[in-house]
Residue, then its C-alpha position, 0 to 999 in steps of 0.5 A: x948466088x942460088x947456091x947461096x939462099x938456098x944454104x940459108x933458107x936452110x939455116x935459120x930459125x923458123x918464123x910466124x911469117x913462114x909457118x903462116x905461108x906454108x899454112x895457107x899454101x897446104x889449105x890449113x889456114x885462111x889468107x885472112x886469118x893469117x894476115x890478121x895474126x901477122x897484124x896483130x904480132x907486127x910489135x911485139x918480139x918473137x920471143x914465142x915459138x911461131x907454132x904454140x903462137x898459131x896453136x893458140x888461134x884454135x883455127x879449125x882446119x879448112x881441110x876435112x874433118x876440120x879439127x882445130x889446129x892445137x900446138x899438137x896437130x901443128x907440130x905433126x903437120x910441120x913434121x910431115x912438110x920437113x919430112x921428119x918423123x912426128x915425135x910425142x915426149x913420153x917422160x916415162x919412157x925417157x932415160x934421164x940420166x942418158x939424155x942429159x948427158x949428151x949436151x948440156x941444157x945451155x946448148x940444148x936450149x940455144x938450138x931448141x933440141x932435147x935428147x929422147x932416145x941414146x942408143x949403141x949407134x944412134x941418138x934420138x934429138x927431137x927439135x923445135x927448129x927442123x932448119x937449124x941443123x949447125x948442131x948435128x955434126x958437132x954432136x955427132x962429131x963428139x958422141x962418135x954417133x949418128x943423129x936422128x931428128x925428129x920434130x915435137x911440141x915446141x911446149x914439151x920441149x921447153x918444159x921437159x929441158x928444164x924438168x929433165x935437165x933440173x932433175x939429173x942435176x939434183x941427182x947429181x948434186x944429191x950424190x955428190x953431197x951425199x957421197x962426198x965421204x968416197x963417192x960411190x959408198x957402199x949401202x951398208x957403209x951408207x947406212x952406218x953413216x945415216x945412223x950415226x949421223x942421226x944422232x947430231x943430225x937426226x934429218x941427215x941429208x933427207x932434207x938436202x934441198x936436192x932431195x927435196x927437189x927430187x921428192x917434189x918432182x917424183x910426186x908431181x910426175x906421178x899424178x900427171x901420170x895417173x899413177x895410183x902407186x909410186x914403188x920406190x925399191x932398193x937394188x944392189x947397185x942403183x934403186x928403182x922408182x916404179x909407177x903402177x898406172x891402170x893396174x900396170x907396173x911401169x919403170x920411171x927411173x932409176x936412182x943411185x943408192x945414196x939417193x934413193x935412201x935419202x928420198x926415203x928418208x925423206x918421204x919418212x920424215x914428212x909421213x912422221x915415220x921413225x927415221x932411225x927404225x930401218x929393221x921393221x915395216x911402217x906405216x904413215x900418210x901424207x897429205x899433199x896438193x897438186x897443182x890445180x891445188x886439189x888435195x891428195x892423200x898418199x899412204x906409205x907402207x916401207x918394208x925392209x929388204x936385201x939391199x934396204x928399205x922398199x917403200x909403196x905410195x899408195x895414192x888416194x885421189x878423193x874424186x876416185x874414191x868417192x864416185x857413183x855406183x854407175x862411174x864405178x861399173x856397176x850396171x842398173x841390175x846390180x845397182x838395184x841388187x846392191x842398193x836393196x841390201x846397203x838400204x837395209x838398217x840392220x845385218x853384214x855385207x861383205x865385199x870380197x876380192x883380192x888386194x887392190x880390187x877396189x874393194x875400198x872405193x866401193x865402200x867408200x863410195x857406199x858408205x858417202x851415199x848413206x852417210x845422210x846428217x841422219x845416221x852416224x857411220x862410224x868406220x875402223x881401218x887398219x890404216x884410214x885409207x882416206x880421211x872422209x869428213x861425213x865419217x867418224x874413222x878409227x885405226x887400228x893400233x896393234x902396238x896398245x891392242x886396238x884391234x878390229x875386235x876392240x875396235x868394234x867393241x868401242x864403236x858399239x858403245x858410240x851410237x853408231x847406226x852403220x859401221x864399217x870394219x876394214x877386214x874380217x880377218x879372224x873369228x873375234x873380228x867376225x863374232x863382234x861384227x856378228x853382235x853389231x849386226x844382232x844389237x840393230x847395226x849395218x856393218x860393211x867389211x871385206x873379205x880376201x875370197x876368189x867369189x862372193x858364195x866362197x865368202x860363206x865358207x871363209x866365215x864358217x871356216x873362221x869359226x862363225x856359227x852358220x845359225x848366226x850368219x843365217x841371221x846376220x848376213x845381207x848379201x856378198x859382193x866379189x869384184x874385180x877391176x879391168x882395164x878400160x879401153x881407151x876412148x881415142x883409138x879402141x878399134x871394133x872387128x868381127x871376133x875371130x875364130x879363138x875370141x869366138x872360142x874365148x868368148x864361149x868359154x867364158x859364158x858357158x854354160x850360159x848361151x849368151x849371143x856373140x856379140x857381132x863386134x868387139x874392140x881391141x886395144x890399139x895405142x896412141x898418143x893419149x893412153x901412151x900406146x897402151x890401148x887402155x886408160x883408166x879401170x872399171x869394176x866387174x861384179x857378182x851380188x849375192x842375195x841371201x835368200x830363205x832358200x840359200x839360207x836353208x843350205x847354210x851349214x856347218x857341212x855347207x855345199x859351195x856348188x849347191x849355194x852357187x847354183x841357187x845364187x844363180x838361179x835368183x839372179x846372181x851374175x858371176x864376174x865372168x858374165x859381168x866382164x862378157x857385158x863389158x867386152x859386148x859395150x865396147x868398154x874393155x877386151x876379153x883379155x882383160x877379163x880372162x885374166x882376172x876373173x875366175x876360171x870357169x867350174x861347174x857352176x852348179x852343174 
């Protein structure tokens, strides 16, 4: 009899009574609270998982540190109680195609399970019902692999069960509908097919509902994961989808090539690009809404490669683009120096740094603060990064001979107060920017150089006369982005001898005291085990003083300029990074990775 009851006790669905009894038994929940919840649920059918039901109450734990018992905390507790591993589902690390092939969606739903990893010898299955095990032998027998059970949040399992299976279904159906003409058609023949079909059906299978589903899922997913860029890359057999999160690329999914081509076509249609033209790069933009109702802009850029078109989508979140200076990473000193030049009525301000170092964000945030109703702010960009109602924005069109130089010339007749030029690439644009500054306008622009002093050299190299630079240049700011340590898991520790050596090298030749403790990345569920969350800027601001103007000439001595600038208060990027390390915002490795190497700073 005892054996029979043990058997029934083992094979059953989790009930609210059982969960509450265990919580009360472990001293996490008060008996009174448990009885009140049971009484309120007495007449309601139990279609909600008991953990989610208890998690909604947000009861603080009776045991120290008295954390609120949400669904995640309760799942972790249950995993320990039934002696299984706790698993937090990270969709970025899951191979949808492999896990959805393990069992059908109906079967997974019936038992409240979701395959999350498929290896050579074992399959990891997340369960929400640890006492239901009848499926285990069945699946192990079919797959000829071991089954390892883990416990996951019921809300995540329910959500991803739908998402993963829907996505896998959409991809499969899309392959079938596009490959009906010989499923595994090669890339070249598929491309031909698209081209042929273009005449009578311009949007060949790009408007297929399965493709629409995949593209919608991709965007939604990218917004959730805080991605800054989406890369859709064709390969010989399988296409690859990757997200850039906090400056690092993560592979998300592999798509069959016919599906990838159709996805690219779909996105090109939405971005009003020429779908037929696949031989030359194109630019486009799409505006979409996230689940919360907030608008997000995507900038599209295609590139013809050996295996087809590569598409990169840059995601612009309006809230990110227009932030105040402290949020961007400016120190009080940096902000004061930056405002001293951006508040001037006329002159040129340059922002320098490599691609993806946040120059646009800095310029937009600065312009947003300057764009009061009393001033006319005009920009000329290639392409317009973010549509901002407070500015008058114009886009470069090389096809009709509207470059930066022509754009500035046109803007000069528009009675502007502040002009932003997307980038100074040639002498013509540099001359127009100087002309605009001489005629009483404030000009902001970007340059691609390593640090602030070398921007002067770059302008001289383009052919701008030294006397005109001296007359117009107000200041230069170089910037870089470093990853910010996750606030939930970063750990402080005394620096090791190696770290002390890196610190000394970083701040040399300055004698900056070593911080007693520095932080390192640990990794938790919040930051997806990376140890970082978000990025912040490092800045180096050079102000053009009378002393510096004296040494700016055709045969400029860069070391001399750097020495003078430092003497007058310019903090090099490395020192700005060291300050962020001492404040526990980032790590030494991050700063060393992006800051220009130490040279003879003025020595």
